[in-house]
C-alpha positions as a Markdown table, in Angstrom:
| # | Residue | x | y | z |
|---|---|---|---|---|
| 1 | Met | -4.4 | -14.8 | -24.1 |
| 2 | Ser | -4.2 | -15.0 | -20.4 |
| 3 | Ala | -1.7 | -13.1 | -18.4 |
| 4 | Lys | 0.0 | -16.3 | -17.5 |
| 5 | Asp | 0.4 | -17.3 | -21.2 |
| 6 | Arg | 1.7 | -13.8 | -22.0 |
| 7 | Leu | 4.2 | -14.0 | -19.2 |
| 8 | Ala | 5.5 | -17.2 | -20.7 |
| 9 | Val | 5.9 | -15.6 | -24.1 |
| 10 | Tyr | 7.7 | -12.6 | -22.7 |
| 11 | Arg | 10.1 | -14.8 | -20.7 |
| 12 | Ala | 10.8 | -16.9 | -23.8 |
| 13 | Lys | 11.7 | -13.7 | -25.6 |
| 14 | Arg | 13.6 | -12.4 | -22.6 |
| 15 | Asp | 12.8 | -8.9 | -23.7 |
| 16 | Ala | 9.5 | -7.1 | -24.2 |
| 17 | Ala | 6.3 | -7.5 | -26.2 |
| 18 | Arg | 3.4 | -5.6 | -27.7 |
| 19 | Thr | -0.2 | -6.7 | -27.7 |
| 20 | Pro | -2.3 | -5.1 | -30.4 |
| 21 | Glu | -4.5 | -2.2 | -29.2 |
| 22 | Gly | -8.1 | -3.2 | -28.7 |
| 23 | Gln | -7.2 | -6.7 | -27.4 |
| 24 | Tyr | -7.3 | -7.6 | -23.7 |
| 25 | Gly | -4.0 | -6.3 | -22.2 |
| 26 | Gly | -3.3 | -4.2 | -25.4 |
| 27 | Gly | -0.2 | -2.1 | -25.4 |
| 28 | Thr | 3.5 | -2.7 | -24.4 |
| 29 | Val | 4.7 | -5.0 | -21.7 |
| 30 | Ile | 8.2 | -5.3 | -20.2 |
| 31 | Val | 9.6 | -7.7 | -17.6 |
| 32 | Trp | 9.6 | -5.1 | -14.8 |
| 33 | Asp | 10.9 | -7.3 | -11.9 |
| 34 | Thr | 12.3 | -10.8 | -11.4 |
| 35 | Gly | 13.1 | -13.0 | -8.4 |
| 36 | Pro | 12.0 | -15.9 | -6.3 |
| 37 | Phe | 9.0 | -16.0 | -4.0 |
| 38 | Asp | 7.8 | -18.0 | -1.1 |
| 39 | Val | 4.1 | -19.0 | -1.0 |
| 40 | Leu | 2.5 | -18.0 | 2.3 |
| 41 | Thr | -0.9 | -19.5 | 1.8 |
| 42 | Ala | -1.7 | -22.9 | 3.3 |
| 43 | Glu | -2.6 | -24.4 | 0.0 |
| 44 | Pro | -0.3 | -24.8 | -3.1 |
| 45 | Ala | 0.1 | -21.7 | -5.3 |
| 46 | Gly | -2.0 | -23.1 | -8.2 |
| 47 | Lys | -4.9 | -23.8 | -5.9 |
| 48 | Ala | -4.7 | -20.4 | -4.2 |
| 49 | Leu | -4.7 | -18.7 | -7.6 |
| 50 | Ala | -7.6 | -20.7 | -8.8 |
| 51 | Ala | -9.5 | -19.6 | -5.6 |
| 52 | Gly | -8.5 | -16.0 | -6.4 |
| 53 | Gln | -6.1 | -15.1 | -3.6 |
| 54 | Leu | -2.4 | -15.9 | -3.2 |
| 55 | Lys | -0.2 | -14.6 | -0.4 |
| 56 | Ala | 3.5 | -14.6 | -1.1 |
| 57 | Arg | 6.8 | -13.2 | 0.1 |
| 58 | Leu | 8.7 | -11.6 | -2.9 |
| 59 | His | 12.4 | -11.5 | -3.2 |
| 60 | Gly | 12.6 | -9.5 | -6.3 |
| 61 | Glu | 15.1 | -7.0 | -7.6 |
| 62 | Lys | 12.6 | -4.2 | -7.0 |
| 63 | Leu | 9.9 | -5.6 | -4.8 |
| 64 | Gly | 10.4 | -7.4 | -1.5 |
| 65 | Gly | 8.3 | -8.5 | 1.4 |
| 66 | Ala | 4.8 | -9.9 | 1.8 |
| 67 | Phe | 2.1 | -9.3 | -0.8 |
| 68 | Thr | -1.4 | -10.6 | -1.6 |
| 69 | Leu | -2.5 | -11.1 | -5.1 |
| 70 | Val | -6.3 | -10.9 | -5.3 |
| 71 | Arg | -8.6 | -11.6 | -8.3 |
| 72 | Arg | -11.4 | -9.0 | -8.9 |
| 73 | Arg | -14.2 | -9.5 | -11.4 |
| 74 | Gly | -15.5 | -6.4 | -13.1 |
| 75 | Asp | -16.5 | -5.2 | -16.5 |
| 76 | Gly | -16.7 | -8.8 | -17.6 |
| 77 | Gln | -12.9 | -9.1 | -17.4 |
| 78 | Glu | -10.7 | -10.7 | -14.8 |
| 79 | Gln | -8.5 | -8.2 | -12.9 |
| 80 | Trp | -5.8 | -8.9 | -10.4 |
| 81 | Leu | -4.6 | -6.5 | -7.6 |
| 82 | Leu | -1.2 | -6.8 | -5.9 |
| 83 | Ile | -1.5 | -5.5 | -2.4 |
| 84 | Lys | 1.6 | -4.8 | -0.2 |
| 85 | Lys | 1.4 | -6.0 | 3.3 |
| 86 | Asp | 2.6 | -3.7 | 6.1 |
| 87 | Asp | 5.9 | -5.4 | 7.0 |
| 88 | Glu | 9.7 | -4.8 | 7.1 |
| 89 | Gly | 9.6 | -4.3 | 3.3 |
| 90 | Ala | 6.9 | -1.6 | 3.4 |
| 91 | Asp | 7.9 | 2.0 | 2.7 |
| 92 | Arg | 5.0 | 4.3 | 1.8 |
| 93 | Arg | 7.5 | 6.9 | 0.5 |
| 94 | Arg | 8.8 | 4.5 | -2.1 |
| 95 | Lys | 7.1 | 4.5 | -5.6 |
| 96 | Pro | 9.1 | 1.9 | -7.6 |
| 97 | Ala | 6.7 | 1.9 | -10.5 |
| 98 | Lys | 7.4 | 5.6 | -11.1 |
| 99 | Thr | 11.0 | 5.8 | -10.0 |
| 100 | Gln | 12.2 | 2.5 | -11.5 |
| 101 | Pro | 10.1 | 2.1 | -14.7 |
| 102 | Glu | 12.7 | 0.1 | -16.7 |
| 103 | Ser | 12.9 | -3.6 | -17.4 |
| 104 | Val | 15.2 | -5.5 | -15.2 |
| 105 | Leu | 16.3 | -7.5 | -18.3 |
| 106 | Thr | 16.9 | -4.8 | -20.9 |
| 107 | Gly | 16.8 | -1.4 | -19.2 |
| 108 | Arg | 14.0 | -0.3 | -21.6 |
| 109 | Thr | 10.7 | 1.2 | -20.5 |
| 110 | Asn | 7.1 | 0.8 | -21.9 |
| 111 | Glu | 7.5 | 4.3 | -23.2 |
| 112 | Asp | 10.6 | 3.2 | -25.1 |
| 113 | Leu | 8.5 | 0.6 | -26.9 |
| 114 | Ala | 5.5 | 2.8 | -27.6 |
C-alpha cells in the first residue's frame, strides 16, 4: 500500500493505524501534524510529486514555512525526504519530532500504540 493510500486510511479513521511488521511501512503510524499548504513549484502538485520533487509552504500545527519533498530511490523501495528550507520558520534548535511526538488528533504517540 502506498504512503498516499495509507494516509487516506488513517484520515478516514481519524486516529492511528498499525501496519504488520515485515510489510513496507510496518509498525505504528499516527497523524502527527495537520494543516493547509501552498504549492511553490511551477507545476501542479500531482505533476511535481510524479517528477519526484515538490516545494511547498506548510501551515501546520507543528511545522511551518517552506519545505521540499524529494523522492529517493534506494534498496528497491521508494523513499521520500522532507527538507526544511532556511526561512522565517527555520529554527535549528527546535526538534518537533522529539519534543512533540503526539498525534494532533488524539494526543497519543507511536509508543502508546506499540
